[in-house]
VEXVEX-302143 format. One record per residue (C-alpha): residue number from 0; chain; residue in three letters; y, x, z. Coordinates in steps of 0.02 Angstrom, whole numbers, plus 50000, padded with zeros to 5 digits. Each point is the difference from the previous one (the first is absolute). Example, Ala and Ser with C-alpha at 12.3 -4.5 7.8 and 13.67 -1.06 7.14 Angstrom:
2
ATOM num chaine residu    c2    c1    c3
ATOM   0      A    ala 49775 50615 50390
ATOM   1      A    ser 50172 50069 49967
END
This chain:
78
ATOM num chaine residu    c2    c1    c3
ATOM   0      A    met 51190 51578 52648
ATOM   1      A    thr 50092 50045 49840
ATOM   2      A    thr 50089 50199 50062
ATOM   3      A    leu 50169 50020 49912
ATOM   4      A    leu 50127 50142 49990
ATOM   5      A    val 50187 49970 50074
ATOM   6      A    ser 50061 50016 49820
ATOM   7      A    asp 49879 49899 49908
ATOM   8      A    phe 50040 49870 50128
ATOM   9      A    lys 50168 50029 49985
ATOM  10      A    ala 49977 49951 49802
ATOM  11      A    arg 49901 49865 50005
ATOM  12      A    cys 50050 49916 50159
ATOM  13      A    leu 50014 49831 49934
ATOM  14      A    ala 49836 50011 49934
ATOM  15      A    val 49913 50070 50123
ATOM  16      A    leu 50084 49857 50129
ATOM  17      A    asp 49933 49855 49858
ATOM  18      A    arg 49822 50083 50008
ATOM  19      A    val 50018 49984 50188
ATOM  20      A    his 50040 49834 49998
ATOM  21      A    met 49887 49943 49859
ATOM  22      A    asp 49871 50068 50036
ATOM  23      A    gly 49992 50032 50194
ATOM  24      A    glu 49987 50204 49955
ATOM  25      A    thr 50063 50130 50153
ATOM  26      A    val 50078 50115 49925
ATOM  27      A    leu 50021 50192 50105
ATOM  28      A    ile 50168 50105 49946
ATOM  29      A    thr 49999 50187 50043
ATOM  30      A    arg 50106 50131 50005
ATOM  31      A    arg 49922 50177 49947
ATOM  32      A    gly 49832 49949 50065
ATOM  33      A    lys 50047 49913 50166
ATOM  34      A    pro 50031 49802 50039
ATOM  35      A    leu 50155 49946 49981
ATOM  36      A    ala 49977 49814 49998
ATOM  37      A    lys 49869 49850 49969
ATOM  38      A    val 50063 49836 49900
ATOM  39      A    val 49904 49861 50040
ATOM  40      A    pro 49999 49820 49948
ATOM  41      A    ala 50110 49872 50120
ATOM  42      A    ala 49895 49926 50103
ATOM  43      A    gly 49993 49788 49955
ATOM  44      A    thr 50070 50028 49824
ATOM  45      A    gly 49844 50004 49905
ATOM  46      A    ala 50024 49957 49831
ATOM  47      A    gly 49883 50088 49930
ATOM  48      A    arg 49896 49978 49849
ATOM  49      A    arg 49921 49815 49954
ATOM  50      A    val 49802 50002 50002
ATOM  51      A    leu 49935 49935 49873
ATOM  52      A    gly 49887 49858 50056
ATOM  53      A    gly 50101 49970 50141
ATOM  54      A    leu 49991 49832 50003
ATOM  55      A    ala 49854 49964 49951
ATOM  56      A    gly 49937 49839 50074
ATOM  57      A    glu 50149 49915 50051
ATOM  58      A    ala 50018 49867 49881
ATOM  59      A    cys 49858 49877 49910
ATOM  60      A    ser 50019 49886 49871
ATOM  61      A    lys 49903 49832 50025
ATOM  62      A    gly 49954 49912 49820
ATOM  63      A    asp 50054 50012 49849
ATOM  64      A    ile 50165 50106 49983
ATOM  65      A    val 50031 49950 49804
ATOM  66      A    his 49921 49794 49993
ATOM  67      A    ala 50064 49971 50171
ATOM  68      A    gly 49939 49790 49937
ATOM  69      A    phe 50189 49927 49991
ATOM  70      A    glu 49989 49937 49831
ATOM  71      A    gly 49977 49845 50074
ATOM  72      A    asp 50163 50001 50133
ATOM  73      A    trp 50130 50019 49825
ATOM  74      A    glu 50078 49901 49928
ATOM  75      A    ser 50033 50118 49875
ATOM  76      A    leu 49824 50019 49905
ATOM  77      A    lys 49958 49833 49960
END
């Protein structure tokens, strides 16, 4: 959890909100060392970052995808 002074939050509000939305990070806003507010990501919005390899194993190729063997099916190739 990141802690920000209220003055820093005021200066960079939109950037902080974007970070909370994209990273799912919680931000605690303080005034004079005392907690004032906590910014948490909204439940169910889950945009989040994409995970590299997240679709691994979802597709498969069968046979030769470059030379599919359709040469006899096309008259223009004769």
